[in-house]
C-alpha positions as CSV (number, residue, x, y, z in Angstrom):
1,X,-15.8,-70.8,-35.1
2,X,-16.3,-68.1,-37.7
3,X,-19.5,-67.3,-39.5
4,X,-19.4,-64.7,-42.2
5,X,-16.0,-63.6,-40.8
6,X,-17.5,-63.1,-37.3
7,X,-16.0,-65.0,-34.5
8,X,-18.3,-67.1,-32.3
9,X,-16.8,-68.3,-29.0
10,X,-18.0,-71.8,-27.9
11,X,-16.9,-73.5,-24.7
12,X,-16.2,-77.3,-24.6
13,X,-17.5,-79.2,-21.6
14,X,-14.7,-79.4,-18.9
15,X,-14.3,-83.1,-18.9
16,X,-13.9,-83.3,-22.7
17,X,-10.5,-83.7,-24.4
18,X,-10.9,-81.6,-27.6
19,X,-8.6,-81.8,-30.6
20,X,-9.5,-79.3,-33.3
21,X,-7.7,-81.4,-36.0
22,X,-9.7,-84.6,-35.3
23,X,-11.8,-85.8,-38.2
24,X,-15.4,-86.9,-37.4
25,X,-16.7,-89.8,-39.4
26,X,-20.3,-89.9,-40.8
27,X,-22.8,-91.8,-38.6
28,X,-23.3,-95.5,-39.1
29,X,-27.1,-94.9,-39.4
30,X,-28.7,-93.8,-42.7
31,X,-32.1,-92.4,-43.8
32,X,-34.6,-93.9,-46.2
33,X,-37.5,-91.9,-47.5
34,X,-40.6,-93.5,-46.2
35,X,-43.5,-91.1,-46.9
36,X,-44.2,-87.8,-48.6
37,X,-47.1,-85.6,-47.4
38,X,-48.3,-83.1,-49.9
39,X,-48.8,-82.5,-53.6
40,X,-48.1,-79.6,-56.0
41,X,-51.4,-78.4,-57.6
42,X,-51.1,-74.8,-56.7
43,X,-49.3,-73.8,-59.8
44,X,-48.7,-77.0,-61.9
45,X,-51.1,-78.8,-64.3
46,X,-51.8,-82.2,-65.7
47,X,-49.7,-83.8,-63.0
48,X,-51.9,-86.6,-61.5
49,X,-52.2,-89.9,-63.4
50,X,-53.2,-93.4,-62.7
51,X,-50.9,-96.2,-63.7
52,X,-51.9,-99.8,-64.5
53,X,-50.1,-100.9,-61.2
54,X,-52.9,-99.1,-59.4
55,X,-50.6,-96.4,-58.3
56,X,-51.4,-92.7,-58.6
57,X,-48.3,-90.8,-59.8
58,X,-47.8,-87.1,-58.9
59,X,-45.1,-84.9,-57.6
60,X,-44.3,-82.5,-54.7
61,X,-40.9,-80.7,-54.2
62,X,-38.2,-82.7,-55.9
63,X,-39.9,-86.1,-55.4
64,X,-42.2,-87.9,-57.8
65,X,-44.6,-90.1,-55.7
66,X,-46.1,-93.3,-56.9
67,X,-48.9,-93.9,-54.3
68,X,-51.0,-97.1,-54.1
69,X,-54.1,-95.7,-52.2
70,X,-55.7,-99.1,-51.6
71,X,-52.6,-100.7,-50.1
72,X,-51.3,-97.5,-48.5
73,X,-47.9,-97.8,-50.0
74,X,-45.7,-95.1,-51.6
75,X,-42.7,-95.5,-53.8
76,X,-40.5,-92.5,-54.7
77,X,-38.5,-91.5,-57.8
78,X,-35.6,-89.4,-56.5
79,X,-33.6,-88.6,-59.6
80,X,-34.4,-84.8,-59.7
81,X,-32.2,-82.2,-58.1
82,X,-34.8,-79.5,-57.7
83,X,-38.5,-78.6,-58.2
84,X,-40.4,-81.0,-60.5
85,X,-42.7,-78.9,-62.7
86,X,-44.3,-81.3,-65.2
87,X,-45.1,-84.9,-65.8
88,X,-46.2,-87.1,-68.8
89,X,-46.9,-90.8,-69.1
90,X,-45.8,-92.7,-72.1
91,X,-48.5,-94.6,-74.2
92,X,-46.9,-97.9,-72.8
93,X,-48.1,-96.6,-69.3
94,X,-44.8,-97.7,-67.8
95,X,-42.3,-95.0,-69.0
96,X,-42.6,-91.6,-67.4
97,X,-41.1,-88.3,-68.2
98,X,-40.7,-85.5,-65.6
99,X,-39.2,-82.0,-66.1
100,X,-37.5,-79.8,-63.5
101,X,-36.4,-76.2,-62.9
102,X,-32.8,-75.0,-62.7
103,X,-31.3,-76.4,-59.6
104,X,-29.9,-74.7,-56.5
105,X,-26.3,-74.5,-57.6
106,X,-27.4,-73.1,-61.0
107,X,-29.4,-70.3,-59.3
108,X,-26.2,-69.0,-57.8
109,X,-24.8,-68.5,-61.2
110,X,-25.8,-65.5,-63.2
111,X,-23.9,-66.6,-66.3
112,X,-25.9,-66.8,-69.4
113,X,-27.0,-70.2,-70.7
114,X,-24.5,-70.1,-73.5
115,X,-21.5,-69.6,-71.2
116,X,-19.0,-72.4,-71.3
117,X,-19.2,-74.5,-68.1
118,X,-15.9,-74.1,-66.4
119,X,-14.3,-77.2,-65.0
120,X,-14.6,-77.4,-61.2
121,X,-17.3,-74.7,-61.2
122,X,-20.2,-76.3,-59.2
123,X,-22.5,-73.4,-60.0
124,X,-22.9,-74.8,-63.5
125,X,-23.0,-78.5,-62.7
126,X,-25.0,-80.0,-65.5
127,X,-27.5,-81.9,-63.3
128,X,-28.6,-78.5,-61.9
129,X,-29.6,-77.3,-65.3
130,X,-33.3,-77.5,-66.2
131,X,-33.9,-81.0,-67.8
132,X,-36.2,-83.9,-68.5
133,X,-35.7,-87.3,-66.9
134,X,-37.3,-90.3,-68.5
135,X,-37.6,-93.3,-66.2
136,X,-39.2,-96.7,-65.7
137,X,-42.2,-96.6,-63.2
138,X,-41.7,-100.2,-62.2
139,X,-38.0,-100.3,-61.5
140,X,-37.6,-96.5,-60.9
141,X,-34.4,-96.7,-63.1
142,X,-33.5,-93.5,-65.1
143,X,-33.4,-94.4,-68.8
144,X,-32.6,-91.0,-70.5
145,X,-31.8,-87.5,-69.4
146,X,-32.6,-84.7,-71.9
147,X,-31.3,-81.2,-71.8
148,X,-28.0,-81.3,-69.8
149,X,-26.3,-79.5,-72.7
150,X,-28.2,-76.3,-71.7
151,X,-31.1,-76.9,-74.1
152,X,-33.7,-75.5,-71.7
153,X,-34.0,-72.1,-70.0
154,X,-35.2,-71.6,-66.4
155,X,-37.5,-74.6,-66.2
156,X,-39.2,-77.2,-68.2
157,X,-43.0,-76.4,-67.8
158,X,-44.8,-78.8,-70.1
159,X,-43.9,-82.1,-71.8
160,X,-45.8,-84.7,-73.8
161,X,-45.1,-88.0,-75.6
162,X,-46.3,-88.7,-79.1
163,X,-49.1,-91.3,-79.3
164,X,-49.8,-92.1,-82.9
165,X,-46.4,-93.6,-83.4
166,X,-46.2,-95.5,-80.1
167,X,-44.5,-92.7,-78.2
168,X,-41.2,-92.4,-80.1
169,X,-41.1,-88.5,-79.7
170,X,-41.3,-86.1,-76.8
171,X,-42.2,-82.5,-76.9
172,X,-41.1,-80.0,-74.3
173,X,-41.7,-76.3,-73.6
174,X,-39.3,-74.3,-71.3
175,X,-40.0,-71.2,-69.3
176,X,-37.4,-68.9,-71.0
177,X,-38.5,-65.6,-72.5
178,X,-39.3,-67.3,-75.9
179,X,-41.0,-70.5,-74.3
180,X,-38.9,-72.6,-76.7
181,X,-40.7,-75.7,-78.0
182,X,-38.4,-78.6,-78.7
183,X,-39.0,-82.1,-80.1
184,X,-36.8,-85.1,-79.1
185,X,-36.2,-88.6,-80.2
186,X,-35.8,-89.4,-76.6
187,X,-34.7,-93.1,-77.0
188,X,-31.5,-92.2,-78.9
189,X,-28.6,-92.6,-76.5
190,X,-28.6,-91.6,-72.9
191,X,-29.2,-87.9,-73.7
192,X,-31.7,-88.3,-76.4
193,X,-31.6,-86.5,-79.8
194,X,-33.1,-83.1,-80.3
195,X,-34.8,-83.0,-83.7
196,X,-35.7,-79.4,-83.7
197,X,-36.7,-76.4,-81.6
198,X,-38.5,-73.1,-82.1
199,X,-39.6,-70.1,-80.3
200,X,-43.3,-70.7,-79.4
201,X,-44.5,-67.6,-77.6
202,X,-43.3,-64.6,-75.6
203,X,-46.2,-65.3,-73.3
204,X,-46.6,-68.3,-70.8
205,X,-47.4,-71.7,-72.3
206,X,-49.5,-74.0,-70.0
207,X,-50.0,-77.2,-72.1
208,X,-48.3,-79.0,-75.0
209,X,-49.6,-82.2,-76.5
210,X,-49.1,-84.4,-79.5
211,X,-52.3,-85.2,-81.4
212,X,-53.1,-88.8,-80.7
213,X,-54.1,-89.5,-84.3
214,X,-51.6,-87.3,-86.2
215,X,-48.0,-88.3,-85.2
216,X,-46.5,-85.0,-86.4
217,X,-49.1,-82.6,-85.0
218,X,-48.4,-80.8,-81.7
219,X,-50.9,-78.4,-80.0
220,X,-49.7,-75.8,-77.5
221,X,-51.9,-73.3,-75.6
222,X,-51.4,-70.5,-73.0
223,X,-51.7,-66.8,-72.7
224,X,-53.6,-65.3,-75.6
225,X,-53.2,-68.2,-77.9
226,X,-53.6,-71.8,-79.1
227,X,-51.1,-73.0,-81.7
228,X,-51.2,-76.0,-84.0
229,X,-47.6,-77.1,-85.0
230,X,-46.7,-79.5,-87.8
231,X,-43.4,-81.4,-87.7
232,X,-42.1,-81.8,-91.3
233,X,-38.6,-82.6,-92.4
234,X,-37.1,-81.7,-89.0
235,X,-38.8,-78.2,-88.7
236,X,-42.0,-77.0,-87.1
237,X,-44.6,-75.2,-89.1
238,X,-47.0,-73.0,-87.1
239,X,-50.7,-72.1,-87.4
240,X,-52.3,-69.9,-84.8
241,X,-55.9,-70.8,-83.7
242,X,-58.4,-68.3,-85.1
243,X,-61.1,-67.1,-82.7
244,X,-62.9,-65.2,-85.4
245,X,-66.3,-64.1,-84.1
246,X,-65.7,-65.4,-80.6
247,X,-64.1,-63.2,-78.0
248,X,-60.5,-64.1,-77.6
249,X,-59.8,-65.3,-74.1
250,X,-56.9,-64.0,-72.0
251,X,-55.8,-67.6,-71.5
252,X,-56.5,-70.9,-73.2
253,X,-55.9,-73.0,-70.0
254,X,-56.3,-76.6,-71.0
255,X,-57.0,-79.0,-73.9
256,X,-58.3,-82.5,-74.4
257,X,-58.6,-84.5,-77.6
258,X,-61.7,-86.6,-78.5
259,X,-61.6,-90.0,-80.1
260,X,-62.4,-88.6,-83.4
261,X,-59.5,-86.1,-83.3
262,X,-61.3,-83.0,-82.5
263,X,-59.5,-80.7,-80.0
264,X,-61.5,-79.3,-77.1
265,X,-60.2,-76.3,-75.2
266,X,-61.2,-74.7,-71.8
267,X,-60.3,-71.0,-71.3
268,X,-60.2,-68.1,-68.8
269,X,-63.7,-66.9,-69.8
270,X,-65.3,-70.3,-68.8
271,X,-65.8,-71.3,-72.5
272,X,-65.3,-74.7,-74.1
273,X,-64.3,-74.4,-77.8
274,X,-64.2,-77.3,-80.3
275,X,-61.5,-77.3,-83.0
276,X,-62.2,-80.0,-85.6
277,X,-59.2,-82.2,-86.5
278,X,-56.8,-80.7,-89.0
279,X,-58.2,-77.1,-88.7
280,X,-57.4,-74.0,-86.7
281,X,-60.9,-72.7,-86.5
282,X,-63.7,-73.1,-84.0
283,X,-66.7,-75.3,-85.1
284,X,-68.7,-75.1,-81.9
285,X,-68.6,-73.1,-78.7
286,X,-70.1,-73.5,-75.3
287,X,-69.8,-70.1,-73.7
288,X,-69.6,-69.2,-70.0
289,X,-70.2,-72.8,-68.7
290,X,-68.1,-72.0,-65.7
291,X,-67.7,-68.9,-63.6
292,X,-64.1,-68.0,-64.2
293,X,-61.5,-70.2,-65.9
294,X,-61.7,-73.9,-66.9
295,X,-58.5,-75.5,-65.6
296,X,-58.9,-79.0,-66.8
297,X,-60.9,-81.1,-69.4
298,X,-61.1,-84.9,-69.4
299,X,-62.6,-87.5,-71.7
300,X,-63.6,-90.4,-69.4
301,X,-63.6,-94.1,-70.2
302,X,-67.4,-94.1,-70.5
303,X,-67.5,-91.4,-73.2
304,X,-68.3,-88.3,-71.2
305,X,-66.4,-85.0,-71.2
306,X,-65.6,-83.5,-67.8
307,X,-64.8,-79.8,-67.2
308,X,-63.2,-78.5,-64.0
309,X,-63.7,-75.0,-62.9
310,X,-61.2,-72.8,-61.2
311,X,-63.3,-70.1,-59.5
312,X,-66.5,-72.1,-59.1
313,X,-64.9,-75.4,-58.1
314,X,-67.5,-77.3,-60.1
315,X,-66.9,-80.5,-62.1
316,X,-69.5,-80.6,-64.9
317,X,-70.2,-83.7,-66.9
318,X,-71.1,-83.4,-70.6
319,X,-72.5,-85.8,-73.2
320,X,-69.5,-85.6,-75.5
321,X,-71.5,-85.8,-78.7
322,X,-74.3,-83.4,-78.2
323,X,-72.5,-81.4,-75.5
324,X,-75.4,-81.2,-73.2
325,X,-74.8,-81.2,-69.5
326,X,-75.6,-84.5,-67.8
327,X,-74.3,-83.9,-64.2
328,X,-72.2,-81.8,-61.9
329,X,-70.6,-81.7,-58.4
330,X,-69.0,-78.9,-56.4
331,X,-65.7,-79.4,-54.6
332,X,-65.9,-78.1,-51.0
333,X,-64.3,-74.7,-50.7
334,X,-61.5,-75.7,-48.2
335,X,-60.1,-78.1,-50.8
336,X,-59.6,-75.4,-53.4
337,X,-60.4,-75.2,-57.1
338,X,-60.1,-78.0,-59.6
339,X,-56.6,-78.0,-61.1
340,X,-56.5,-81.3,-62.9
341,X,-58.9,-84.1,-63.7
342,X,-57.8,-87.7,-64.5
343,X,-59.4,-91.1,-64.9
344,X,-59.1,-93.2,-61.8
345,X,-60.0,-96.9,-61.2
346,X,-63.3,-98.0,-62.7
347,X,-65.5,-95.0,-63.0
348,X,-63.6,-93.1,-60.3
349,X,-62.3,-89.6,-61.1
350,X,-59.1,-88.3,-59.4
351,X,-58.9,-84.5,-58.9
352,X,-55.8,-82.4,-58.1
353,X,-56.7,-79.1,-56.5
354,X,-55.2,-75.6,-56.3
355,X,-54.9,-76.1,-52.6
356,X,-52.6,-79.0,-53.0
357,X,-55.2,-81.7,-52.2
358,X,-55.8,-84.8,-54.3
359,X,-59.4,-86.1,-54.1
360,X,-61.0,-89.3,-55.4
361,X,-64.6,-90.1,-56.0
362,X,-67.5,-89.9,-58.6
363,X,-70.1,-87.3,-59.4
364,X,-72.7,-89.4,-57.6
365,X,-70.7,-90.4,-54.5
366,X,-68.8,-87.2,-53.6
367,X,-65.0,-86.7,-53.5
368,X,-62.7,-87.5,-50.6
369,X,-59.1,-86.4,-50.1
370,X,-56.4,-89.1,-50.5
371,X,-53.5,-86.6,-50.3
372,X,-53.5,-83.4,-48.3
373,X,-50.7,-80.8,-47.6
374,X,-49.8,-77.2,-47.1
375,X,-50.1,-74.5,-49.8
376,X,-47.8,-71.8,-48.6
377,X,-44.4,-71.5,-47.0
378,X,-43.9,-74.1,-44.2
379,X,-41.8,-73.5,-41.1
380,X,-43.7,-74.9,-38.1
381,X,-43.0,-78.6,-37.1
382,X,-43.4,-80.1,-33.7
383,X,-43.4,-83.8,-32.6
384,X,-45.7,-85.4,-30.1
385,X,-43.9,-86.2,-26.8
386,X,-45.1,-89.9,-26.6
387,X,-47.0,-90.9,-29.7
388,X,-46.1,-91.3,-33.4
389,X,-47.7,-88.0,-34.3
390,X,-46.5,-84.6,-35.3
391,X,-47.9,-81.2,-36.1
392,X,-47.2,-78.7,-38.9
393,X,-48.3,-75.2,-39.4
394,X,-47.7,-72.7,-42.3
395,X,-48.2,-69.4,-43.8
396,X,-51.5,-70.7,-45.4
397,X,-52.9,-70.5,-41.8
398,X,-53.5,-74.3,-41.8
399,X,-52.5,-76.5,-38.9
400,X,-52.4,-80.2,-39.4
401,X,-51.9,-83.0,-36.9
402,X,-50.4,-86.0,-38.7
403,X,-50.1,-89.7,-37.8
404,X,-46.7,-91.1,-38.8
405,X,-47.8,-94.7,-38.8
406,X,-51.0,-94.4,-40.8
407,X,-49.5,-91.5,-42.9
408,X,-52.6,-89.5,-42.7
409,X,-54.0,-86.3,-41.3
410,X,-55.7,-86.8,-38.0
411,X,-57.2,-83.4,-38.2
412,X,-56.7,-80.0,-39.7
413,X,-57.7,-76.5,-38.6
414,X,-57.6,-73.1,-40.1
415,X,-56.3,-70.3,-38.0
416,X,-57.1,-66.5,-38.6
417,X,-53.4,-65.7,-39.2
418,X,-50.3,-67.3,-40.8
419,X,-48.5,-69.6,-38.4
420,X,-44.7,-69.9,-38.1
421,X,-43.7,-72.3,-35.2
422,X,-45.2,-74.8,-32.8
423,X,-44.4,-76.9,-29.8
424,X,-46.2,-79.6,-27.7
425,X,-46.6,-79.3,-24.0
426,X,-44.8,-82.3,-22.3
427,X,-48.2,-83.5,-21.0
428,X,-49.5,-83.5,-24.6
429,X,-52.8,-81.9,-23.7
430,X,-52.1,-78.6,-25.6
431,X,-49.8,-77.3,-28.3
432,X,-48.5,-73.7,-28.5
433,X,-48.5,-72.0,-32.0
434,X,-46.5,-68.8,-32.8
435,X,-47.7,-66.7,-35.7
436,X,-46.5,-64.1,-38.2
437,X,-48.4,-61.3,-36.4
438,X,-46.8,-61.6,-32.9
439,X,-49.8,-63.4,-31.6
440,X,-49.4,-66.8,-30.0
441,X,-52.1,-69.2,-29.1
442,X,-52.5,-72.5,-27.3
443,X,-54.8,-75.1,-28.8
444,X,-56.4,-77.9,-26.8
445,X,-55.5,-81.1,-28.7
446,X,-58.8,-82.8,-27.9
447,X,-61.3,-80.0,-28.7
448,X,-58.8,-78.3,-31.2
449,X,-60.1,-74.9,-29.8
450,X,-57.8,-72.1,-28.5
451,X,-57.6,-72.1,-24.7
452,X,-55.3,-69.1,-24.5
453,X,-53.9,-66.5,-26.8
454,X,-51.7,-63.4,-26.3
455,X,-49.7,-60.9,-28.4
456,X,-46.1,-60.1,-27.5
457,X,-44.3,-57.3,-29.4
458,X,-45.4,-56.6,-32.9
459,X,-43.2,-59.0,-34.9
460,X,-43.3,-62.7,-35.9
461,X,-42.8,-65.3,-33.2
462,X,-39.8,-67.2,-34.5
463,X,-39.6,-70.1,-32.0
464,X,-41.5,-71.5,-29.1
465,X,-40.5,-74.2,-26.6
466,X,-42.0,-75.6,-23.3
467,X,-39.5,-76.4,-20.5
468,X,-39.0,-80.1,-19.9
469,X,-41.0,-79.9,-16.7
470,X,-43.9,-78.2,-18.5
471,X,-43.8,-75.2,-16.0
472,X,-42.6,-72.6,-18.5
473,X,-43.0,-71.5,-22.1
474,X,-40.4,-69.5,-23.9
475,X,-41.1,-67.6,-27.1
476,X,-38.4,-66.1,-29.2
477,X,-39.5,-63.1,-31.2
478,X,-38.3,-61.3,-34.4
479,X,-38.1,-58.2,-32.1
480,X,-34.9,-59.6,-30.5
481,X,-36.6,-60.6,-27.2
482,X,-37.5,-63.9,-25.6
483,X,-40.8,-63.8,-23.7
484,X,-41.0,-66.3,-20.8
485,X,-44.3,-67.4,-19.3
486,X,-45.1,-69.6,-16.3
487,X,-47.6,-72.4,-17.1
488,X,-50.3,-73.8,-14.9
489,X,-53.4,-76.0,-15.2
490,X,-51.8,-78.5,-17.7
491,X,-50.9,-75.8,-20.2
492,X,-54.2,-73.8,-20.0
493,X,-53.1,-70.9,-17.8
494,X,-50.2,-68.5,-18.5
495,X,-48.6,-65.7,-16.6
496,X,-45.8,-63.5,-17.9
497,X,-42.5,-64.0,-16.0
498,X,-40.6,-61.4,-18.0
499,X,-38.6,-60.9,-21.2
500,X,-35.0,-61.7,-21.9
501,X,-33.3,-58.7,-23.5
502,X,-29.8,-58.8,-24.9
503,X,-29.8,-60.1,-28.4
504,X,-28.9,-57.5,-31.0
505,X,-30.8,-59.3,-33.8
506,X,-34.0,-61.5,-34.1
507,X,-34.1,-64.7,-32.1
508,X,-33.9,-67.8,-34.3
509,X,-33.7,-70.9,-32.0
510,X,-33.8,-71.8,-28.4
511,X,-33.2,-74.7,-26.1
512,X,-34.1,-75.5,-22.5
513,X,-31.7,-77.1,-20.0
514,X,-32.7,-80.5,-18.9
515,X,-33.5,-79.1,-15.4
516,X,-35.7,-76.4,-16.8
517,X,-33.5,-73.7,-15.2
518,X,-31.7,-72.2,-18.2
519,X,-32.3,-71.2,-21.8
520,X,-29.8,-70.9,-24.6
521,X,-30.7,-69.0,-27.7
522,X,-29.3,-68.0,-31.2
523,X,-30.0,-64.9,-33.1
524,X,-29.8,-63.6,-36.7
525,X,-26.3,-62.2,-36.1
526,X,-24.9,-65.6,-34.9
527,X,-24.9,-65.0,-31.1
528,X,-25.2,-67.8,-28.6
529,X,-26.6,-66.3,-25.4
530,X,-27.6,-67.9,-22.0
531,X,-30.4,-66.9,-19.7
532,X,-31.7,-67.7,-16.3
533,X,-35.3,-68.6,-16.9
534,X,-37.0,-67.6,-13.7
535,X,-35.4,-64.1,-13.6
536,X,-35.0,-63.6,-17.4
537,X,-31.4,-62.3,-16.7
538,X,-28.7,-62.9,-19.2
539,X,-25.8,-65.1,-17.9
540,X,-22.8,-63.1,-19.3
541,X,-20.1,-65.5,-18.2
542,X,-20.7,-68.1,-21.0
543,X,-17.9,-70.3,-19.8
544,X,-19.9,-71.0,-16.6
545,X,-22.6,-72.8,-18.8
546,X,-20.2,-75.2,-20.5
547,X,-21.4,-78.2,-18.4
548,X,-25.1,-77.6,-18.5
549,X,-27.1,-80.5,-20.0
550,X,-29.6,-79.3,-22.7
551,X,-32.9,-81.0,-23.3
552,X,-32.8,-80.4,-27.0
553,X,-30.3,-79.2,-29.7
554,X,-32.5,-76.8,-31.7
555,X,-29.8,-74.1,-31.5
556,X,-27.7,-74.5,-34.7
557,X,-24.8,-72.5,-33.1
558,X,-23.6,-74.3,-30.0
559,X,-20.6,-76.4,-29.1
560,X,-22.4,-79.7,-29.7
561,X,-23.7,-78.6,-33.1
562,X,-20.8,-76.6,-34.6
563,X,-19.9,-79.4,-36.9
564,X,-23.0,-78.9,-39.0
565,X,-21.7,-75.7,-40.5
566,X,-19.8,-76.1,-43.8
567,X,-16.5,-74.3,-44.2
568,X,-17.1,-70.7,-45.3
569,X,-20.8,-70.9,-44.5
570,X,-23.1,-67.9,-44.3
571,X,-25.1,-67.9,-41.0
572,X,-28.3,-68.5,-43.0
573,X,-27.1,-71.7,-44.7
574,X,-28.4,-73.9,-41.9
575,X,-32.1,-73.3,-40.9
576,X,-32.5,-75.9,-38.2
577,X,-31.1,-78.8,-36.2
578,X,-32.5,-81.5,-33.9
579,X,-30.9,-84.2,-31.8
580,X,-32.2,-87.7,-31.4
581,X,-33.6,-88.6,-28.0
582,X,-30.9,-91.3,-27.6
583,X,-28.3,-88.4,-28.2
584,X,-26.4,-90.4,-30.8
585,X,-27.6,-88.6,-33.9
586,X,-27.9,-84.9,-35.0
587,X,-29.9,-83.8,-38.1
588,X,-29.7,-80.4,-39.9
589,X,-31.9,-78.7,-42.4
590,X,-30.0,-76.5,-44.9
591,X,-30.7,-73.9,-47.5
592,X,-29.9,-76.2,-50.5
593,X,-32.8,-78.6,-50.1
594,X,-30.7,-81.1,-48.1
595,X,-31.5,-83.0,-44.9
596,X,-28.1,-83.9,-43.3
597,X,-27.4,-86.6,-40.7
598,X,-24.4,-86.3,-38.3
599,X,-23.1,-88.1,-35.2
600,X,-23.9,-86.4,-31.9
601,X,-22.2,-84.3,-30.6
602,X,-20.9,-82.8,-33.8
603,X,-18.0,-80.7,-32.6
604,X,-15.6,-80.5,-35.5
605,X,-15.9,-78.2,-38.5
606,X,-16.5,-80.2,-41.7
607,X,-17.8,-83.2,-39.8
608,X,-18.5,-86.3,-41.8
609,X,-22.2,-86.7,-42.5
610,X,-24.8,-88.1,-44.9
611,X,-26.9,-85.8,-47.1
612,X,-30.4,-86.5,-48.5
613,X,-32.2,-84.7,-51.3
614,X,-36.0,-84.5,-52.0
615,X,-36.9,-81.1,-50.9
616,X,-36.5,-78.5,-53.6
617,X,-36.3,-75.3,-51.6
618,X,-34.7,-74.4,-48.2
619,X,-35.4,-77.1,-45.6
620,X,-36.9,-75.2,-42.7
621,X,-37.0,-77.8,-39.8
622,X,-36.1,-81.3,-38.8
623,X,-37.4,-83.3,-35.9
624,X,-37.0,-86.9,-34.6
625,X,-40.1,-88.7,-33.5
626,X,-40.3,-89.5,-29.8
627,X,-38.8,-93.0,-30.2
628,X,-36.1,-92.0,-32.8
629,X,-37.7,-94.4,-35.3
630,X,-38.2,-91.7,-37.9
631,X,-37.0,-88.2,-38.9
632,X,-39.3,-85.5,-40.3
633,X,-38.3,-82.6,-42.4
634,X,-40.3,-79.6,-43.8
635,X,-39.7,-77.6,-47.0
636,X,-40.1,-73.9,-47.1
637,X,-41.4,-72.9,-50.5
638,X,-42.1,-76.4,-51.6
639,X,-44.4,-76.9,-48.5
640,X,-43.6,-80.6,-48.6
641,X,-43.2,-82.8,-45.5
642,X,-40.9,-85.8,-45.9
643,X,-40.8,-88.7,-43.4
644,X,-37.5,-90.6,-43.2
645,X,-37.0,-94.0,-41.7
646,X,-33.8,-94.3,-39.7
647,X,-31.9,-97.5,-40.7
């Protein structure tokens, strides 16, 4: 096969009749998204809401999640083709609008927005343009899609439904250079009708909302400004908020509107300003009430105002009339800062944090996490050898052990360095973790404490795998070498056997033979090399390895996995692969946010397969659970973990 014009020689097993022209069908099995671990609070706002159904709605990657915490059930809206960036709930509490960034295929195109979309040019496929999808939260049906005519630039970062007229209009702000504000009659036709648009600011805009009492007033805020817009006769009039004697904040970070129509804002100086209805001047100021910025303001059902602090992680309760403080609570540091506050069931408050955690609780009864996840790029995924559990580790230094049946974190631990890969010992007493700093460590699964650590080379450990008999550990490094260790005392004692030298680029994947004697490995320049594990010597006669049985299929370039490569693929287009334990299915993780399912072995280029979206960035790893009941996938930049049921 050829990758980037380079020939890669692969040997078929001797007993197999191989016909290059044969077409491989897609597998009979399919995937259904069962659970999504994670939430995007790191850099998105106002994106957690409680629906009358009892479901909490939020998003991560390209999935909008509707999660009933009490019943432990998730439903998923999967209409988006890339990162969801914003969310708004209609006054009817059933209709939801979500906005997304420009899709993968669109990123490949450097043509300006105004360029004509050529026929047959996938780089400008309309559903990969930034757009807003409006959908029904009960049926999950898409009702309208706004912006496929190229109306938005880069991404839609903030949206809001009108309230005073029953929600007939929608406002949206994009992330183009001018942060264009547009107003839509969203119910007109499938694509809605844009009434008007105007340049709102050359600086970032973080919030946009219709005034609940004035149907034609919109308020936007962001860097260096708060702006009051009036919609009249199809055009938008603009009035900038005046700070007068008050120090102008670098950012107006959030806004909330009281029952009487007064606008409350929180800013980067920790101030709360009150702007009376209909004016663009401050009538009252509470200065420095938080250390650092105020990321969220919320009027609760019982008439209080809550403010959520970024730097100080405090939630402060105010008497909304006299603005005197009546209570406060601090969110524990490892959950991050308060990103968004929303009303939960009864007097519960739901908090979305900057470390991608959703917490629920009250000021009196503390806050407990209901959703947890990673915050930084995620590559490490390992499945437990005999339980419905799996482990993830990421560049945020966090390690999570998850239970796939209860859909919850069993435990989490913070390491000293960013982690990149992981694998369980076959006896399931320990797990090995490779890091970005060339250090690798072994954690005891019971005590969660390191029982061994060592540094090999000075570059990232790319992959790590124990041999099937548990007697060896192989670590593939970014320094082109594979380090092999013998393992004793149930994974607690390690002695270096040697290092495999021969790759001319960094090691990307490795597999052990079923008898624990051999290793096969891939590298960044698309090599497939074979090694004798006990001597660390390369086996240069590749054809002599054609009949070896391999315990796993993590190597993306091998005879049994060559079908996962699309025609004309670059060697970086497929990030990972995994074979089901029954050896009937093969899954791959690609650079376009797709999880792909093939028959195993997949030995013909352009093999038939099923592709599934949900991730919004490169998918970094896929793994089948020990009993093949489910497949897990991890997203790189989106840091999401998706759990798929195999049907």
